[in-house]
C-alpha positions as CSV (number, residue, x, y, z in Angstrom):
1,M,-0.1,0.0,-0.1
2,R,1.6,3.4,-0.9
3,Y,0.1,6.4,0.8
4,H,0.7,10.0,-1.0
5,S,1.1,13.3,1.8
6,E,-1.8,14.8,1.1
7,E,-4.0,11.8,2.1
8,I,-1.6,11.7,6.1
9,T,-2.4,15.2,6.2
10,E,-5.8,14.6,5.8
11,I,-5.9,11.9,7.9
12,L,-3.8,13.9,10.7
13,R,-6.4,16.8,10.3
14,M,-9.2,13.7,11.2
15,V,-7.8,12.7,14.2
16,E,-7.3,16.4,15.5
17,S,-10.5,17.9,15.0
18,E,-13.2,15.5,14.2
19,H,-12.2,12.4,16.4
20,L,-10.7,10.2,14.6
21,D,-8.9,7.2,16.1
22,I,-8.2,3.4,15.4
23,R,-10.7,2.3,17.8
24,T,-8.8,-1.2,18.7
25,V,-6.5,-3.0,17.7
26,T,-6.7,-7.0,18.2
27,M,-4.6,-9.7,18.3
28,G,-6.1,-13.0,17.8
29,I,-4.4,-15.9,19.1
30,S,-4.7,-19.5,18.6
31,L,-5.0,-21.8,22.0
32,R,-5.6,-24.7,20.0
33,G,-2.1,-25.7,21.4
34,A,-3.3,-25.2,24.9
35,I,-5.3,-28.3,25.4
36,S,-4.7,-30.8,28.4
37,Q,-6.8,-33.5,29.8
38,D,-5.7,-31.4,33.0
39,L,-7.5,-27.8,33.5
40,D,-4.7,-26.5,35.9
41,R,-2.1,-27.5,32.6
42,T,-4.6,-25.7,29.9
43,C,-4.7,-22.8,32.3
44,A,-0.9,-22.6,32.4
45,N,-0.9,-23.6,28.7
46,L,-2.7,-20.4,27.7
47,R,-1.1,-18.0,29.9
48,E,2.2,-19.2,28.7
49,K,0.7,-18.6,25.3
50,I,-0.9,-15.6,25.2
51,L,2.8,-14.0,27.4
52,H,4.4,-15.5,24.8
53,H,2.8,-13.5,22.1
54,A,1.3,-10.6,23.2
55,Q,3.9,-9.3,25.7
56,G,4.9,-6.8,22.5
57,L,1.5,-5.6,21.3
58,V,1.2,-2.8,23.5
59,C,4.5,-1.0,23.6
60,T,4.3,-1.7,19.5
61,C,0.8,-0.3,19.2
62,E,1.8,2.9,21.6
63,K,5.3,3.4,19.4
64,V,3.1,3.5,16.3
65,E,0.7,6.1,17.6
66,Q,3.0,8.0,18.9
67,E,4.8,8.1,15.1
68,F,1.8,8.3,13.1
69,G,0.0,10.7,15.2
70,V,-2.9,8.7,14.8
71,P,-4.9,7.1,18.4
72,I,-5.3,3.7,18.8
73,T,-8.1,4.0,21.7
74,N,-7.8,0.1,23.0
75,K,-5.5,-2.7,22.7
76,R,-7.0,-5.9,22.7
77,L,-6.8,-9.9,22.5
78,S,-9.2,-12.4,21.2
79,V,-8.6,-16.5,21.4
80,T,-10.4,-19.4,20.6
81,P,-13.6,-19.7,22.0
82,A,-12.6,-21.3,25.4
83,A,-15.4,-23.8,25.6
84,L,-13.2,-25.5,23.1
85,V,-10.1,-25.1,24.3
86,A,-11.3,-26.1,28.0
87,E,-13.4,-29.4,27.6
88,A,-11.4,-31.8,27.6
89,S,-10.2,-31.3,30.8
90,G,-13.5,-32.7,31.7
91,A,-14.1,-29.3,34.9
92,D,-17.1,-28.7,36.2
93,S,-16.6,-25.0,36.0
94,F,-14.4,-23.1,33.6
95,V,-14.2,-19.8,36.2
96,P,-10.2,-20.9,36.6
97,V,-9.7,-20.4,32.7
98,A,-11.5,-16.9,32.7
99,Q,-9.1,-16.1,35.9
100,A,-6.0,-17.0,34.0
101,M,-7.1,-15.4,30.6
102,D,-8.0,-11.8,33.3
103,G,-4.3,-12.5,34.5
104,A,-2.4,-12.4,31.3
105,A,-4.3,-9.8,29.7
106,T,-3.3,-7.8,32.8
107,E,-0.1,-8.4,32.7
108,V,0.7,-7.9,29.2
109,G,-1.3,-4.9,29.8
110,V,-4.0,-4.8,26.8
111,D,-7.5,-3.5,27.9
112,Y,-9.5,-6.4,27.2
113,I,-9.6,-10.0,26.2
114,G,-12.6,-11.9,23.8
115,G,-12.9,-15.5,23.4
116,F,-14.7,-16.4,26.7
117,S,-17.3,-18.5,24.5
118,A,-19.0,-21.0,23.1
119,L,-20.9,-22.1,19.8
120,V,-24.0,-23.7,20.4
121,E,-25.8,-23.0,17.4
122,K,-27.0,-26.4,17.1
123,G,-27.1,-28.1,20.6
124,M,-24.5,-27.7,23.3
125,T,-21.6,-30.4,24.3
126,R,-21.0,-31.1,27.7
127,G,-18.2,-27.9,27.6
128,D,-20.5,-25.6,26.3
129,R,-22.9,-26.1,29.2
130,V,-20.0,-26.0,31.7
131,L,-18.4,-22.6,30.2
132,I,-22.4,-20.9,29.9
133,N,-22.9,-21.8,33.1
134,S,-19.7,-20.7,34.5
135,I,-20.3,-16.7,32.7
136,P,-22.1,-15.4,36.1
137,E,-19.0,-16.3,37.9
138,A,-16.4,-16.2,35.6
139,L,-17.1,-12.3,34.9
140,A,-18.1,-10.9,38.2
141,A,-14.5,-12.4,39.4
142,T,-12.7,-10.9,36.5
143,S,-12.1,-7.3,34.9
144,R,-10.6,-8.0,31.5
145,V,-12.8,-11.3,30.5
146,C,-15.4,-11.1,27.5
147,S,-17.6,-14.0,27.0
148,S,-19.9,-14.5,23.6
149,I,-22.4,-17.4,22.7
150,N,-22.7,-18.1,19.4
151,V,-27.0,-19.5,19.2
152,A,-28.0,-19.3,16.0
153,T,-26.8,-19.5,12.3
154,S,-28.8,-19.6,9.3
155,R,-27.9,-22.5,8.4
156,A,-28.7,-24.1,11.7
157,G,-31.6,-22.1,12.8
158,I,-32.1,-21.1,16.4
159,N,-31.0,-22.7,19.6
160,M,-33.8,-22.0,21.5
161,N,-32.6,-24.0,24.7
162,A,-29.4,-21.9,24.4
163,I,-31.0,-18.7,24.5
164,L,-33.5,-19.9,27.1
165,I,-30.2,-20.5,29.4
166,M,-28.9,-17.0,28.7
167,G,-31.6,-14.8,29.6
168,Q,-31.1,-16.8,32.9
169,R,-27.3,-16.3,32.7
170,I,-27.7,-12.6,32.5
171,K,-29.9,-11.8,35.6
172,E,-27.6,-13.7,37.4
173,L,-24.7,-12.0,36.3
174,A,-27.1,-8.8,36.9
175,A,-27.4,-9.9,40.5
176,L,-23.7,-10.2,41.1
177,T,-22.5,-7.0,40.2
178,A,-25.6,-5.6,41.1
179,D,-23.1,-2.6,43.3
180,A,-22.2,-1.1,39.8
181,G,-25.3,-1.1,38.4
182,G,-25.1,-5.1,36.4
183,I,-22.2,-4.1,34.3
184,G,-20.7,-7.7,34.4
185,N,-23.2,-7.9,31.3
186,A,-21.7,-4.9,29.7
187,R,-18.9,-7.5,28.8
188,L,-21.7,-10.5,27.3
189,V,-22.9,-11.1,24.1
190,T,-25.3,-13.4,22.6
191,F,-24.7,-13.7,19.0
192,A,-26.7,-15.2,15.6
193,N,-24.1,-15.7,12.7
194,I,-20.9,-14.8,14.5
195,P,-17.8,-13.8,12.4
196,E,-15.2,-15.5,13.3
197,D,-12.7,-11.8,13.0
198,N,-14.5,-9.5,15.0
199,P,-12.1,-7.4,16.9
200,F,-14.0,-5.5,18.6
201,I,-15.2,-6.3,22.3
202,A,-17.8,-7.6,23.7
203,G,-18.2,-10.2,21.2
204,A,-14.2,-10.9,19.9
205,M,-13.2,-14.4,19.5
206,H,-10.6,-15.7,17.8
207,G,-12.2,-18.5,15.1
208,V,-11.2,-22.3,14.7
209,G,-10.4,-21.0,10.8
210,E,-8.0,-18.5,12.1
211,P,-4.3,-18.6,11.6
212,D,-1.9,-18.6,14.9
213,L,-1.3,-15.1,15.3
214,V,-3.3,-12.3,13.3
215,I,-3.9,-8.9,13.9
216,N,-7.2,-7.4,13.0
217,V,-8.0,-3.5,13.2
218,G,-11.3,-1.4,14.1
219,V,-12.0,1.8,12.9
220,S,-13.6,4.8,14.2
221,G,-15.0,7.2,12.2
222,P,-18.9,8.8,13.5
223,G,-17.3,12.4,13.9
224,V,-15.2,12.4,10.5
225,V,-18.5,11.4,8.5
226,L,-20.5,14.0,10.6
227,S,-17.9,16.6,9.6
228,A,-17.9,15.6,5.9
229,L,-21.9,15.6,6.1
230,R,-22.1,19.1,8.1
231,R,-19.4,20.8,5.3
232,R,-22.0,19.8,2.4
233,L,-24.8,20.7,3.5
234,E,-23.9,24.2,4.0
235,E,-22.6,23.7,0.9
236,K,-26.1,22.7,-0.6
237,P,-28.6,22.2,2.0
238,N,-31.4,20.6,-0.4
239,C,-28.4,17.9,-1.7
240,S,-30.2,14.5,-2.6
241,M,-29.9,11.1,-0.9
242,G,-27.6,9.7,-3.7
243,D,-25.2,12.9,-2.8
244,L,-25.4,11.9,1.3
245,A,-24.4,8.3,0.5
246,E,-21.4,9.8,-2.1
247,I,-20.2,12.1,0.7
248,I,-20.3,8.8,3.2
249,K,-18.6,6.7,1.3
250,R,-15.8,9.1,0.4
251,T,-14.9,9.4,3.6
252,A,-15.1,5.6,5.1
253,F,-12.6,5.2,2.1
254,K,-10.4,7.5,3.4
255,V,-10.9,6.2,7.4
256,T,-10.2,2.5,6.3
257,R,-7.3,3.6,4.5
258,A,-5.9,4.9,7.8
259,G,-7.0,1.5,9.4
260,E,-5.4,-0.5,7.0
261,L,-2.2,1.4,7.6
262,I,-1.6,1.6,11.4
263,G,-2.4,-2.6,11.1
264,R,0.2,-3.1,8.7
265,E,2.4,-0.8,10.2
266,V,1.9,-3.0,13.6
267,V,2.3,-6.5,12.2
268,R,5.4,-5.3,10.0
269,R,6.8,-4.5,13.7
270,L,5.8,-7.2,15.5
271,G,7.4,-9.5,12.5
272,P,6.4,-13.1,11.9
273,P,3.9,-15.2,12.9
274,A,2.4,-12.2,13.4
275,R,0.3,-11.6,10.1
276,F,-2.4,-8.6,9.1
277,G,-5.9,-9.9,8.9
278,V,-9.0,-7.4,8.3
279,V,-10.2,-4.0,8.9
280,D,-13.4,-3.8,10.6
281,L,-15.4,-0.7,8.7
282,S,-17.7,-0.2,11.9
283,L,-18.5,3.2,12.8
284,A,-18.6,2.9,16.5
285,P,-19.5,6.3,18.4
286,T,-18.5,7.5,21.8
287,P,-20.0,9.8,24.8
288,A,-18.4,12.5,23.0
289,I,-20.4,15.1,21.5
290,G,-19.8,15.0,17.9
291,D,-18.6,11.6,17.7
292,S,-22.2,9.9,17.2
293,V,-24.1,7.9,14.6
294,A,-27.1,9.5,16.0
295,E,-26.2,12.9,15.2
296,I,-25.4,11.7,11.6
297,L,-28.7,10.6,11.1
298,E,-30.1,13.9,12.5
299,S,-28.0,15.4,10.3
300,M,-29.9,14.1,7.3
301,G,-33.0,15.7,8.4
302,L,-34.8,13.7,11.5
303,A,-35.5,15.9,14.2
304,K,-34.5,13.0,16.5
305,T,-33.0,9.2,16.1
306,G,-36.3,7.3,16.5
307,A,-38.1,9.4,14.3
308,H,-39.7,7.5,11.6
309,G,-37.6,7.9,8.8
310,T,-34.4,6.5,11.1
311,T,-34.3,2.9,9.8
312,A,-34.1,4.0,6.1
313,A,-31.4,6.6,7.3
314,L,-29.4,3.9,9.1
315,A,-29.9,1.8,6.1
316,L,-28.5,4.9,4.0
317,M,-25.3,5.3,5.8
318,T,-24.3,1.5,6.4
319,D,-24.6,0.7,3.2
320,A,-22.8,3.8,2.3
321,V,-19.7,2.8,4.6
322,K,-19.5,-0.5,3.6
323,K,-19.3,0.7,-0.5
324,G,-16.5,3.1,0.8
325,G,-14.1,0.7,2.7
326,V,-14.0,-1.9,0.5
327,M,-13.0,0.1,-2.2
328,A,-10.3,0.9,0.4
329,S,-9.5,-2.6,1.7
330,S,-9.1,-5.9,0.2
331,Y,-9.6,-7.2,3.8
332,V,-12.7,-6.2,5.3
333,G,-14.4,-8.5,8.0
334,G,-15.5,-8.4,11.2
335,L,-19.2,-6.8,11.9
336,S,-18.1,-3.8,8.8
337,G,-21.2,-1.2,8.9
338,A,-22.7,1.2,12.0
339,F,-22.6,0.5,15.6
340,I,-26.0,1.6,17.6
341,P,-25.0,1.3,21.1
342,V,-27.3,3.0,23.1
343,S,-25.4,3.9,26.5
344,E,-22.2,4.7,23.8
345,D,-23.5,7.2,21.7
346,Q,-24.6,11.0,23.4
347,G,-27.3,11.3,20.6
348,M,-28.8,7.8,21.3
349,I,-28.9,8.7,25.8
350,D,-30.4,12.2,24.7
351,A,-32.8,10.2,22.2
352,A,-33.6,7.6,24.9
353,A,-34.5,10.1,27.5
354,C,-36.7,12.0,25.1
355,G,-38.9,8.9,24.1
356,A,-37.9,8.8,20.6
357,L,-36.0,5.8,20.7
358,T,-37.9,3.2,22.0
359,L,-37.0,-0.5,22.1
360,E,-38.8,-1.9,19.2
361,K,-37.6,1.2,17.3
362,L,-34.4,-0.3,18.2
363,E,-34.9,-3.8,17.1
364,A,-36.3,-2.2,14.1
365,M,-33.2,0.1,13.3
366,T,-30.8,-3.7,13.9
367,A,-32.4,-5.4,10.3
368,V,-30.0,-2.4,8.5
369,C,-27.0,-2.3,11.3
370,S,-23.9,-4.1,11.7
371,V,-24.8,-5.6,15.1
372,G,-27.9,-5.5,17.1
373,L,-29.5,-4.6,20.2
374,D,-25.9,-3.3,22.3
375,M,-25.5,-1.9,25.2
376,V,-29.6,-1.4,26.0
377,A,-30.6,-0.6,30.0
378,V,-34.1,-2.4,30.6
379,P,-35.8,-2.5,34.5
380,G,-33.7,-4.8,36.9
381,D,-36.9,-6.4,37.1
382,T,-37.2,-8.1,34.0
383,P,-37.8,-11.5,34.2
384,A,-35.1,-14.1,32.4
385,E,-38.0,-15.1,30.1
386,T,-38.3,-12.1,29.0
387,I,-34.7,-11.1,28.5
388,S,-34.6,-14.1,26.7
389,A,-37.6,-13.6,24.4
390,I,-35.8,-9.8,23.3
391,I,-32.5,-12.1,22.5
392,A,-34.8,-14.4,20.4
393,D,-36.3,-11.6,18.4
394,E,-33.1,-10.2,17.7
395,I,-31.3,-13.5,16.7
396,A,-34.3,-14.0,14.2
397,I,-33.7,-11.3,12.2
398,G,-30.0,-12.1,11.9
399,V,-31.0,-15.5,10.8
400,M,-33.6,-14.8,8.4
401,N,-31.7,-12.1,7.1
402,T,-28.5,-13.8,6.5
403,K,-26.3,-11.1,8.8
404,T,-24.7,-10.9,12.0
405,T,-27.1,-9.7,14.7
406,A,-26.3,-9.9,18.8
407,V,-27.7,-8.6,21.8
408,R,-25.8,-6.8,24.8
409,I,-28.5,-6.3,27.2
410,L,-28.5,-5.0,31.0
411,P,-31.2,-5.5,33.3
412,V,-29.9,-2.7,35.8
413,P,-30.4,-3.9,39.2
414,G,-33.3,-1.1,41.5
415,K,-33.7,0.7,38.4
416,K,-37.1,1.0,36.7
417,A,-38.0,2.6,33.2
418,G,-37.1,6.4,32.6
419,E,-34.7,6.2,35.1
420,S,-30.8,6.3,34.2
421,Y,-27.1,4.6,35.5
422,D,-23.9,6.4,34.5
423,Y,-21.4,3.4,34.0
424,G,-18.6,5.9,33.1
425,G,-16.1,6.1,30.3
426,L,-16.5,4.6,27.0
427,L,-19.8,2.7,28.0
428,G,-21.9,6.0,28.4
429,T,-25.0,6.6,30.2
430,A,-27.5,3.6,30.1
431,Q,-31.6,4.8,30.0
432,V,-33.4,2.4,31.0
433,Q,-36.2,1.4,28.6
434,A,-39.5,-0.2,29.2
435,V,-40.2,-3.9,28.1
436,N,-43.7,-4.8,26.6
437,P,-45.4,-5.8,30.0
438,Y,-47.0,-9.1,28.5
439,S,-44.9,-12.3,28.9
440,P,-43.6,-14.5,26.3
441,A,-42.6,-17.4,29.2
442,D,-45.1,-20.3,27.9
443,F,-43.5,-19.5,24.2
444,I,-39.6,-19.6,25.4
445,L,-40.1,-22.4,27.9
446,R,-41.0,-24.7,25.1
447,G,-37.5,-24.6,24.1
448,G,-35.9,-26.5,21.2
449,R,-34.9,-25.7,18.0
450,I,-36.1,-22.8,15.6
451,P,-34.6,-24.8,12.2
452,A,-33.3,-23.0,9.8
453,P,-35.3,-20.9,7.1
454,L,-34.8,-22.0,3.6
455,T,-31.7,-20.2,2.3
456,A,-29.7,-22.5,4.5
457,V,-30.1,-25.1,2.0
458,R,-29.8,-22.6,-1.1
459,N,-26.4,-24.8,-2.0
């Protein structure tokens, strides 16, 4: 890849005034070689492998961001799904695995480590069940470990038994971290069609089809897109939808180029066996003013995110981001699109607070964005079956549309609809949203598996 001086100058301008950052450089590490029939040996093996590969990641990233002037907000790790790594031990709890992951992540200085995960779209092995049952204690006992469970794919259908259990574990984790507003659930995601190369926490894992060591980059540029749109609208207030899409596409191209530049430089400095993986194109917001996906949607003409037309505006933006990104890089992956984490986006926070953005509208929006119901707070007394039903609805959107969807939901102990809880930092302020009062329990308790849609046999 060759970069011109004008391109570098523009990247620096975006950093200085438009909130451009590399949201994450994530090192994926295969732990398949760490498997042992003894859990203590497995924990020792995974710790040794993480320390061996990741000990230079943070300092390398810091040198790159200093020399290039582009901030790298988070340095993260992802590992092979822990259910696969620990199952051979026959242990009754995988909490020690999470603690070993947490200790290794702390020692190498990364912000988070993803991969306390299981793939259960068609059923659960004993190891999968042990891992899922370990989630509440494991996440409550650690600070950097993130967990993801894939409960469905468009080929396998939806594992409703797993979704029922996830609702129960989410409630248990909320109770164990009640003194911090149920914050443990900010590190737990339930997926459909989980990608193997996602660099974004909390859903990152290192898929079984990945190489030994890979660097994936997650870019972020809502502020850059917003500034570009505002400049265009000042010049031509009545510009068409096509004009808006073109501006977003061109901007996404520039943001993606910056992400790949940084990712490849990190790989070059780390040296073999590290190799470059993908750039995840997702626009990832922060609670900072001007760094908001919601503000982008409102700049297009919506009075408030959540108004009628929001889903169409989000579809326009997501598609334009993807089109611009794939022109800039041959290796695009992960989630790639637009994130709408309610508590992490100041515009979303404001829209939820005034009632413009409801849970039902969010669900509709997830049909066209790249993730799903993300960082959505609900009343602490929401029944587990209702949480499972919310997950099931979102997962069904992903399965039927052959796309990734996910749920990161936070029952906030002691809080009711209309109240809020400030998690601080990038997690922002959660506005507790009302849930439908009518019970789905009889439906959810049926369990079983919803068959895959007809697209599953298209080959």
